[in-house]
C-alpha positions in Angstrom: 24.3 -37.2 19.6 21.6 -37.7 22.3 20.3 -34.2 23.1 19.0 -31.9 20.4 17.6 -28.4 21.2 15.5 -26.6 18.7 15.1 -22.8 19.3 12.0 -21.4 17.7 8.6 -23.1 17.9 7.2 -21.9 14.6 6.6 -23.9 11.4 10.3 -24.6 10.8 10.8 -25.7 14.4 7.8 -28.1 14.2 8.8 -29.6 10.9 12.4 -30.0 12.1 11.2 -31.9 15.2 9.0 -34.2 13.0 11.9 -34.8 10.6 14.3 -35.8 13.4 11.9 -38.5 14.6 11.1 -39.6 11.1 14.8 -40.0 10.4 15.1 -42.3 13.4 16.6 -39.9 16.1 15.5 -41.4 19.4 17.3 -39.1 21.8 15.8 -36.1 23.7 14.3 -33.1 21.8 13.6 -29.8 23.4 11.6 -27.3 21.5 11.8 -23.7 22.8 9.2 -21.1 21.8 9.0 -17.4 22.7 5.2 -17.3 22.4 2.7 -18.9 24.7 1.0 -20.5 21.7 2.5 -23.6 20.2 3.4 -23.7 16.5 0.7 -22.2 14.3 -0.1 -21.5 10.7 0.8 -17.8 9.9 -0.6 -17.3 6.3 -4.3 -17.4 7.5 -3.6 -14.5 10.0 -3.8 -11.8 7.4 -6.7 -13.4 5.5 -9.1 -15.9 7.0 -8.6 -14.8 10.7 -9.0 -11.1 9.9 -12.3 -11.6 8.1 -13.6 -14.0 10.6 -13.7 -17.0 8.4 -11.3 -18.9 10.7 -11.0 -18.7 14.5 -7.5 -17.9 15.8 -7.4 -21.3 17.6 -7.9 -23.1 14.3 -4.5 -22.0 13.2 -2.7 -24.1 15.8 -0.9 -27.0 14.1 -0.8 -29.6 16.9 -2.2 -30.0 20.4 -0.2 -30.9 23.6 -0.7 -34.7 23.4 0.9 -34.7 20.0 4.2 -33.5 21.5 3.9 -36.0 24.3 3.5 -38.8 21.7 6.5 -37.4 19.8 8.5 -37.4 23.1 9.3 -33.7 22.8 9.9 -31.3 25.7 7.9 -28.2 24.8 9.1 -25.0 26.5 6.6 -22.2 25.4 6.7 -18.6 26.6 10.4 -19.0 27.5 12.4 -17.5 24.7 16.1 -18.3 24.3 18.2 -15.4 25.6 21.8 -16.6 25.1 23.9 -19.3 23.4 27.2 -20.6 24.8 28.9 -22.7 22.2 31.8 -23.6 24.4 29.6 -25.2 27.0 27.0 -26.2 24.4 24.1 -24.7 26.3 21.1 -22.5 25.5 19.7 -20.2 28.2 15.9 -20.2 28.3 13.6 -19.2 31.1 16.6 -18.9 33.5 17.9 -22.4 32.8 20.9 -23.5 30.8 19.8 -26.3 28.5 22.6 -28.6 27.3 22.7 -29.9 23.7 24.7 -32.1 21.5 23.0 -30.7 18.4 21.3 -27.4 17.9 18.7 -26.3 15.3 18.0 -22.5 15.1 14.5 -21.6 13.8 13.7 -18.4 15.5 12.2 -16.8 12.4 11.6 -13.1 12.2 9.6 -10.3 13.8 7.5 -7.5 12.3 9.7 -4.5 11.5 8.5 -1.7 13.8 7.5 1.7 12.4 9.8 4.3 13.9 8.3 7.6 12.9 6.8 10.1 15.4 3.7 8.8 17.1 4.1 5.2 15.9 4.8 3.7 19.3 1.2 3.9 20.3 -1.9 3.0 18.4 -0.3 1.5 15.3 -1.1 -2.2 14.6 1.4 -4.8 13.4 0.6 -8.2 12.1 3.0 -11.0 12.7 1.8 -13.1 15.6 -1.4 -14.8 16.6 -2.0 -12.1 19.2 -1.4 -9.4 16.6 -4.1 -10.9 14.4 -6.6 -11.1 17.3 -6.0 -7.5 18.2 -6.2 -6.3 14.6 -9.4 -8.2 14.0 -11.0 -6.5 17.0 -9.7 -3.1 15.7 -11.1 -3.6 12.2 -14.5 -4.4 13.7 -14.7 -0.9 15.1 -13.5 1.1 12.1 -14.6 2.2 8.6 -11.3 3.2 7.0 -7.9 1.5 7.5 -4.7 3.1 6.4 -1.9 0.6 5.8 1.7 1.6 5.7 3.6 -0.7 3.4 2.3 -2.4 0.2 4.2 -5.6 0.5 2.4 -8.9 0.8 1.3 -8.5 4.4 0.0 -4.9 3.8 -1.6 -6.0 0.5 -3.4 -8.9 2.2 -4.6 -6.7 5.0 -6.0 -4.3 2.4 -7.7 -7.2 0.7 -9.2 -8.4 4.0 -10.4 -4.9 4.8 -12.2 -4.6 1.5 -13.8 -8.0 2.1 -15.1 -6.6 5.3 -16.6 -3.7 3.4 -14.1 -1.2 4.8 -12.3 1.6 2.9 -8.6 0.9 2.6 -5.6 3.1 1.7 -2.2 1.6 1.0 0.9 3.8 1.5 4.1 2.7 -0.2 7.5 4.4 0.0 8.7 2.9 -3.3 7.4 4.2 -6.7 5.9 0.8 -7.4 4.6 -1.8 -4.8 6.5 -5.0 -4.5 9.2 -3.9 -6.9 11.9 -5.6 -4.9 10.0 -8.8 -4.6 8.5 -9.3 -8.1 10.0 -6.5 -10.2 8.7 -3.1 -11.2 6.7 -4.3 -14.2 4.8 -6.9 -12.3 4.5 -4.6 -9.3 2.5 -2.2 -11.4 0.0 -5.0 -12.2 -0.3 -5.7 -8.5 -1.1 -2.1 -7.9 -3.7 -2.2 -10.6 -5.3 -5.2 -8.9 -5.7 -3.1 -5.7 -7.2 -0.2 -7.5 -9.6 -2.5 -9.4 -10.9 -3.7 -6.1 -11.4 -0.2 -4.6 -8.2 0.1 -2.6 -6.5 3.5 -2.8 -2.8 3.2 -3.5 -0.4 6.0 -2.7 3.1 5.4 -3.9 6.4 7.2 -3.5 5.2 8.5 -0.2 7.4 8.9 2.9 5.6 8.7 6.2 6.9 11.1 8.8 4.3 10.8 11.6 1.2 9.0 12.8 -1.1 11.1 14.8 -3.5 9.7 17.3 -3.3 6.2 15.8 -5.6 7.4 13.0 -3.9 10.0 10.8 -0.8 9.4 8.7 1.3 12.4 7.8 3.5 12.3 4.7 6.7 14.2 3.9 5.0 16.3 1.2 2.4 17.6 3.8 -0.5 15.4 2.9 -2.5 13.8 5.7 -4.3 10.5 5.2 -7.3 10.3 7.5 -8.4 6.9 8.8 -9.8 5.2 11.8 -7.0 2.7 12.2 -3.4 2.4 11.1 -1.5 -0.8 10.3 2.2 -1.0 9.6 3.4 -3.8 7.3 6.9 -2.7 6.4 8.7 -6.0 6.4 10.3 -8.3 9.0 13.6 -8.5 10.8 15.3 -11.8 11.6 15.4 -12.7 15.3 19.2 -12.7 15.8 19.6 -10.3 18.8 19.8 -13.1 21.3 22.8 -14.6 19.5 25.1 -11.5 20.2 28.4 -12.8 21.7 27.7 -16.4 20.7 30.4 -16.4 18.0 28.0 -17.1 15.2 27.9 -14.6 12.3 24.8 -12.5 11.7 24.2 -10.1 8.8 20.5 -9.5 8.0 20.0 -13.0 9.3 22.2 -15.9 10.6 24.9 -16.5 8.0 25.0 -20.2 6.9 26.7 -22.1 4.2 24.9 -24.0 1.4 24.4 -26.9 3.8 22.6 -24.6 6.3 25.4 -25.0 8.8 25.9 -21.9 10.9 29.6 -22.1 11.3 29.8 -24.7 14.1 29.7 -28.4 13.4 26.7 -28.9 15.8 24.6 -25.9 14.8 22.2 -25.7 11.8 19.4 -23.4 11.0 16.3 -23.0 8.9 13.5 -20.6 8.0 13.2 -16.8 8.0 16.3 -16.5 10.2 18.8 -17.9 7.7 20.9 -16.1 5.1 22.5 -18.9 3.2 24.4 -19.4 -0.1 21.8 -20.8 -2.6 23.7 -22.8 -5.3 20.6 -22.7 -7.5 21.0 -18.9 -8.1 24.6 -18.6 -7.1 24.0 -16.0 -4.5 23.4 -15.6 -0.8 19.8 -14.9 0.1 17.2 -14.9 2.9 13.6 -15.7 2.3 10.5 -15.3 4.5 8.3 -17.9 2.9 6.2 -20.8 4.2 7.6 -23.3 1.7 11.2 -22.4 2.4 10.7 -22.9 6.2 9.3 -26.4 5.6 11.9 -27.5 3.1 14.9 -26.0 4.9 13.9 -27.4 8.3 13.7 -30.9 7.0 17.1 -30.6 5.3 18.7 -28.9 8.3 17.5 -31.8 10.5 18.9 -34.4 8.1 22.2 -32.6 7.8 22.5 -32.2 11.6 22.1 -36.0 12.0 24.3 -36.9 9.1 27.2 -34.5 9.9 28.8 -31.9 7.6 30.5 -34.4 5.4 27.2 -36.2 4.5 24.9 -33.3 4.1 23.7 -31.8 0.8 23.3 -28.2 -0.3 19.9 -26.6 0.0 18.8 -25.1 -3.4 15.4 -23.6 -2.7 13.5 -22.0 -5.5 12.0 -19.2 -3.3 8.4 -20.2 -4.0 5.6 -18.2 -2.3 1.9 -17.3 -2.8 -0.6 -14.7 -1.7 -4.4 -14.5 -1.9 -5.7 -11.0 -2.6 -9.3 -10.1 -3.7 -10.0 -13.7 -4.6 -6.9 -13.8 -6.9 -4.2 -16.4 -6.3 -0.7 -14.8 -6.7 2.3 -17.0 -7.0 6.0 -16.5 -7.6 9.1 -18.7 -7.8 12.7 -17.8 -8.4 14.5 -14.4 -8.3 13.8 -11.1 -10.0 17.4 -10.3 -11.0 16.6 -10.7 -14.7 17.4 -9.2 -18.1 13.8 -9.6 -19.3 10.4 -10.1 -17.8 7.8 -11.4 -20.4 4.1 -12.2 -20.1 4.1 -15.6 -21.8 0.4 -16.4 -21.4 -2.9 -14.8 -20.5 -3.8 -11.2 -19.9 -2.3 -9.0 -17.2 -5.1 -6.5 -17.6 -7.6 -9.2 -16.6 -5.3 -10.4 -13.8 -5.0 -13.9 -15.2 -1.5 -14.5 -16.7 1.9 -16.2 -16.5 5.1 -14.2 -16.7 8.7 -15.5 -17.1 12.0 -13.9 -15.9 15.1 -14.4 -18.1 18.7 -14.0 -17.1 21.0 -14.8 -19.9 19.8 -18.0 -21.6 18.1 -19.3 -18.4 14.7 -19.2 -16.8 15.2 -17.7 -13.3 11.7 -16.7 -12.2 8.0 -17.1 -12.8 5.0 -15.0 -11.7 1.4 -15.9 -12.0 -2.1 -14.6 -11.3 -4.7 -17.3 -11.2 -2.5 -19.8 -13.1 -1.7 -22.2 -10.2 -0.7 -25.3 -12.1 1.4 -23.6 -14.7 3.3 -21.8 -12.0 4.1 -24.9 -10.1 5.3 -26.6 -13.3 7.4 -23.5 -14.1 8.8 -23.8 -10.6 10.1 -27.2 -11.5 11.7 -25.8 -14.6 13.5 -23.2 -12.5 14.7 -25.8 -10.1 16.4 -27.8 -12.8 17.9 -24.7 -14.4 15.9 -24.9 -17.6 17.0 -22.9 -20.6 14.9 -19.9 -21.7 14.1 -21.4 -25.1 13.1 -24.7 -23.4 10.7 -22.8 -21.0 9.1 -20.9 -23.9 8.7 -24.1 -25.8 6.8 -25.6 -22.9 4.4 -22.7 -23.0 4.0 -22.7 -26.7 3.3 -26.5 -26.8 0.8 -26.2 -23.9 2.9 -28.7 -21.9 3.1 -26.3 -19.0 -0.7 -26.1 -18.8 -2.0 -29.6 -19.5 
């Protein structure tokens, strides 16, 4: 293996590149990116960048000379458009780039809002350019209406309030974040919004956006604002793989080793739907930590070959900062019980555990950073429920 192509110049692509060199690969590496900007840090876009605490350029991970030193051919602004596994080439910018090994890290794109009037005047937030445009828009408005109360929508609402703006969150589900953290914890997240002055409208179907300012609901209500943001999730970037022979189903389908169905093709990050042996299910996660960990393991497996790789058992850890509160989660929400095991949910400082059978499968925390990280380790070693509760009762999880 002398030529490796990495498609996707985001966090996962960068970490995969670094891992290949660290593991001793001395052949050619080509890193293909759809955006003109090199790999950059996405989490600050909805927080520090929006409120002006960090300049957009400060989110860039590495400068050009770094890639020169790493001996990487960086092809930015030239997205991959086709993959031919028979000839082992990737088409990018009108060229067919040959490879011996291929890592796919194309990530995901903001899910577009498709109701009447949404094609013009509605802001999305996924890329660096999106953040720059939204920051300028917020500077000219007093009231922002945000469609979607997931983590991106919630962080935009938090940033708007930090700027002194009015914010309204519109959510189609009865409870925000119910699919991500469960309905009980989602209600607490909604309370955090309201405690900080954000209006939360749940169970609301958006049918139209008028003039980029007004949001019309199915029940006839109209929410007036100066600016509308849609944060309704993300879709994996798999369209360019049509006809390649690889299997896509809400992501690129991979096995537990992150192999995409061809001995020379592995994948990592938001793009991947893989079988996770830790929870015994196939899953796709759009998390910073997952992108980092998967990319390193995919790079190692590509170099070692299918017989020498090891399964990737990620614990689905993520965090969010809202209204000065650190929110963290690890695991899955498919649980028989959700229990607050420490602290006070009404004061937004607590730790909650998720039980499935006799096993700890999830943990959620507000402003309990260290206990959550230690709980994450319990989840990763498939700790029993009674063992997890004992660690809380003894104080071991805190000290």
